[in-house]
KEDOLUM-874696 format. One record per residue (C-alpha): residue in one letter; residue number from 1; z, x, y. Coordinates in nm, 3 decimals, padded with zeros to 5 digits. Each point is the difference from the previous one (the first is absolute). Layout:
residues N
[rolo a NUM [Z X Y]]
...
END
This chain:
residues 156
[rolo x 1 [12.691 08.403 06.605]]
[rolo x 2 [00.144 00.192 00.289]]
[rolo x 3 [-00.063 -00.144 00.305]]
[rolo x 4 [00.104 00.162 00.345]]
[rolo x 5 [-00.013 -00.219 00.337]]
[rolo x 6 [-00.019 00.220 00.289]]
[rolo x 7 [-00.164 -00.034 00.331]]
[rolo x 8 [-00.386 00.025 00.092]]
[rolo x 9 [-00.131 00.324 00.142]]
[rolo x 10 [-00.336 -00.006 00.170]]
[rolo x 11 [-00.166 00.163 -00.349]]
[rolo x 12 [00.094 -00.323 -00.168]]
[rolo x 13 [-00.260 -00.200 00.242]]
[rolo x 14 [-00.339 00.012 -00.192]]
[rolo x 15 [00.248 -00.142 -00.314]]
[rolo x 16 [00.173 -00.259 00.209]]
[rolo x 17 [-00.365 -00.131 00.157]]
[rolo x 18 [-00.115 -00.017 -00.434]]
[rolo x 19 [00.310 -00.242 -00.053]]
[rolo x 20 [-00.036 -00.180 00.316]]
[rolo x 21 [-00.355 -00.058 -00.153]]
[rolo x 22 [00.122 -00.125 -00.286]]
[rolo x 23 [00.284 -00.205 00.210]]
[rolo x 24 [-00.311 -00.184 00.162]]
[rolo x 25 [-00.161 -00.039 -00.314]]
[rolo x 26 [00.257 -00.209 -00.148]]
[rolo x 27 [00.046 -00.204 00.292]]
[rolo x 28 [-00.369 -00.077 00.009]]
[rolo x 29 [-00.094 00.186 00.344]]
[rolo x 30 [-00.159 00.328 -00.111]]
[rolo x 31 [-00.215 -00.031 00.286]]
[rolo x 32 [00.229 00.004 00.272]]
[rolo x 33 [00.179 00.382 -00.066]]
[rolo x 34 [-00.231 00.148 00.292]]
[rolo x 35 [00.285 00.279 00.069]]
[rolo x 36 [-00.165 00.343 -00.012]]
[rolo x 37 [00.198 00.302 -00.167]]
[rolo x 38 [00.060 00.162 00.339]]
[rolo x 39 [00.133 -00.336 00.209]]
[rolo x 40 [00.233 -00.022 -00.327]]
[rolo x 41 [00.095 00.333 -00.014]]
[rolo x 42 [00.058 00.006 00.418]]
[rolo x 43 [00.206 -00.331 00.007]]
[rolo x 44 [00.245 00.145 -00.246]]
[rolo x 45 [00.008 00.386 00.074]]
[rolo x 46 [-00.142 00.030 00.360]]
[rolo x 47 [00.152 00.053 00.294]]
[rolo x 48 [00.165 -00.331 00.019]]
[rolo x 49 [00.047 -00.102 -00.340]]
[rolo x 50 [00.014 -00.387 -00.010]]
[rolo x 51 [00.041 -00.055 -00.413]]
[rolo x 52 [00.202 00.144 -00.274]]
[rolo x 53 [-00.016 -00.012 -00.376]]
[rolo x 54 [00.184 00.058 -00.306]]
[rolo x 55 [-00.224 00.070 -00.302]]
[rolo x 56 [00.084 -00.018 -00.386]]
[rolo x 57 [-00.112 00.279 -00.173]]
[rolo x 58 [-00.031 00.083 -00.363]]
[rolo x 59 [-00.130 00.329 -00.120]]
[rolo x 60 [-00.095 00.081 00.281]]
[rolo x 61 [-00.245 -00.324 00.094]]
[rolo x 62 [00.131 -00.245 00.254]]
[rolo x 63 [-00.013 -00.362 -00.215]]
[rolo x 64 [00.176 -00.156 00.292]]
[rolo x 65 [00.084 -00.026 00.335]]
[rolo x 66 [00.198 -00.235 00.303]]
[rolo x 67 [-00.135 00.053 00.326]]
[rolo x 68 [00.180 -00.154 00.325]]
[rolo x 69 [00.031 00.025 00.368]]
[rolo x 70 [00.278 -00.096 00.224]]
[rolo x 71 [-00.084 -00.345 00.178]]
[rolo x 72 [00.200 -00.101 00.302]]
[rolo x 73 [00.149 -00.331 00.026]]
[rolo x 74 [00.111 -00.086 00.313]]
[rolo x 75 [00.301 -00.243 -00.147]]
[rolo x 76 [00.092 00.236 -00.286]]
[rolo x 77 [-00.097 00.360 00.105]]
[rolo x 78 [-00.149 00.238 -00.251]]
[rolo x 79 [-00.128 -00.099 -00.310]]
[rolo x 80 [-00.173 00.176 -00.274]]
[rolo x 81 [-00.357 -00.163 -00.097]]
[rolo x 82 [-00.088 00.060 -00.304]]
[rolo x 83 [-00.377 -00.003 -00.021]]
[rolo x 84 [-00.103 00.078 -00.339]]
[rolo x 85 [00.171 00.048 -00.267]]
[rolo x 86 [-00.211 00.062 -00.310]]
[rolo x 87 [00.062 00.180 -00.389]]
[rolo x 88 [-00.345 00.097 -00.192]]
[rolo x 89 [-00.079 -00.294 -00.260]]
[rolo x 90 [00.023 00.213 -00.268]]
[rolo x 91 [00.357 00.071 00.120]]
[rolo x 92 [00.164 -00.377 00.083]]
[rolo x 93 [00.293 -00.081 -00.184]]
[rolo x 94 [00.147 00.321 -00.042]]
[rolo x 95 [00.272 -00.039 00.286]]
[rolo x 96 [-00.210 00.232 00.269]]
[rolo x 97 [-00.042 -00.281 00.231]]
[rolo x 98 [00.361 -00.045 00.001]]
[rolo x 99 [00.091 00.398 00.031]]
[rolo x 100 [-00.242 -00.005 00.356]]
[rolo x 101 [00.125 -00.329 00.105]]
[rolo x 102 [00.356 00.124 -00.058]]
[rolo x 103 [-00.083 00.297 00.209]]
[rolo x 104 [-00.145 -00.216 00.254]]
[rolo x 105 [00.304 -00.192 00.043]]
[rolo x 106 [00.216 00.318 -00.038]]
[rolo x 107 [-00.200 00.130 00.350]]
[rolo x 108 [00.030 -00.340 00.146]]
[rolo x 109 [00.377 00.047 -00.004]]
[rolo x 110 [00.004 00.370 00.094]]
[rolo x 111 [-00.206 -00.061 00.282]]
[rolo x 112 [00.187 -00.296 00.129]]
[rolo x 113 [-00.260 -00.254 00.004]]
[rolo x 114 [00.117 -00.385 00.024]]
[rolo x 115 [-00.191 -00.066 -00.242]]
[rolo x 116 [-00.322 00.049 -00.209]]
[rolo x 117 [-00.300 -00.275 -00.011]]
[rolo x 118 [-00.400 00.007 -00.171]]
[rolo x 119 [-00.233 -00.240 -00.152]]
[rolo x 120 [-00.099 -00.110 -00.302]]
[rolo x 121 [-00.298 -00.214 -00.106]]
[rolo x 122 [00.099 -00.362 -00.131]]
[rolo x 123 [-00.214 00.032 -00.313]]
[rolo x 124 [00.161 00.349 -00.084]]
[rolo x 125 [00.260 -00.146 -00.256]]
[rolo x 126 [00.126 00.347 -00.160]]
[rolo x 127 [00.089 00.137 00.359]]
[rolo x 128 [00.163 -00.311 00.103]]
[rolo x 129 [00.188 00.011 -00.275]]
[rolo x 130 [00.084 00.356 00.042]]
[rolo x 131 [00.135 -00.095 00.351]]
[rolo x 132 [00.196 -00.271 -00.129]]
[rolo x 133 [00.166 00.190 -00.223]]
[rolo x 134 [00.154 00.170 00.326]]
[rolo x 135 [00.137 -00.353 00.151]]
[rolo x 136 [-00.282 00.075 00.289]]
[rolo x 137 [-00.096 -00.276 00.258]]
[rolo x 138 [-00.329 -00.155 -00.050]]
[rolo x 139 [-00.112 -00.177 00.352]]
[rolo x 140 [-00.277 -00.293 00.000]]
[rolo x 141 [00.062 -00.049 00.363]]
[rolo x 142 [-00.256 00.257 00.132]]
[rolo x 143 [-00.353 00.099 00.009]]
[rolo x 144 [-00.166 00.310 -00.031]]
[rolo x 145 [-00.179 00.047 00.336]]
[rolo x 146 [-00.279 00.303 00.055]]
[rolo x 147 [-00.262 00.121 00.220]]
[rolo x 148 [-00.247 00.233 -00.134]]
[rolo x 149 [-00.111 00.325 00.227]]
[rolo x 150 [-00.327 -00.196 00.102]]
[rolo x 151 [00.117 -00.319 00.035]]
[rolo x 152 [00.305 00.188 00.241]]
[rolo x 153 [-00.350 00.175 00.140]]
[rolo x 154 [-00.154 -00.346 00.105]]
[rolo x 155 [00.282 -00.127 00.177]]
[rolo x 156 [-00.044 00.252 00.269]]
END
């Protein structure tokens, strides 16, 4: 098995969306993926890209990815926000997640980010155990809060 880690390109977006749906199914929220291919491509590769990703490729097939964007903390400065890290179910346990995560860490250091943050579901023991291997800090003192597009429109 030869895995190549590389930066994602526009042509990867269809496959990335397939993997995003796989992640949503795993996280028991398949109906939550509503972004279109065109929106996804524009957000990553348009005039004002807001995300970047690294993919893990085996024999020309993307088997995993890590997607991030820059989050600004008024207390800390620019930080990497890891939106998604996924390895396909059939390829888990082969060190691919570590390869992607290590590349993300390298990116954060190269870009001089002040840190790296992400979320993990409290029931996702495999992911929690993975992140514990990195001596990650788990912060139980914060709630996730959000407003949907529809909720925002109702507030105007």
